[in-house]
C-alpha positions, 0 to 999 in steps of 0.5 A: 332439735328437742326430742321427747324421750321416755325413760325408766325411773325408780321412785322411792315411796318413803322418800317421795322422790324419783331416781334414775338408778335403782341403787339410788332409790334403794339407798334413799329408801333404806336411809328414810326408813332408818331416819324414821326409826332414829329421828335427828335431833338439832343442837341447841345453843344459848344466847352467847353461842355456846352449845347447851345440848348436842344434836344427834344423827343416826350416822352416830350409831356405832357401825351405822354403815353396817346398818345402812348396807343391811337395810339396803339389802332388805329393801332390794330383796323386797322389791325383787321377785 
């Protein structure tokens, strides 16, 4: 038998997706806020396959894990009353 069940989901407005857990939505929101401030740059290669310019991602920031935790905490405090 197929049942219709209504459940609570959490939507990340910056990411534009729905998550089943509050923690997942908070982490996605925090990552998208960081990515908006520090955009990812792709690596460029020449015709022979050698990298001419290396790419860059916000996870290469020193202590990026601390930045992510702090932004997660700020997002969590912003949504709780």
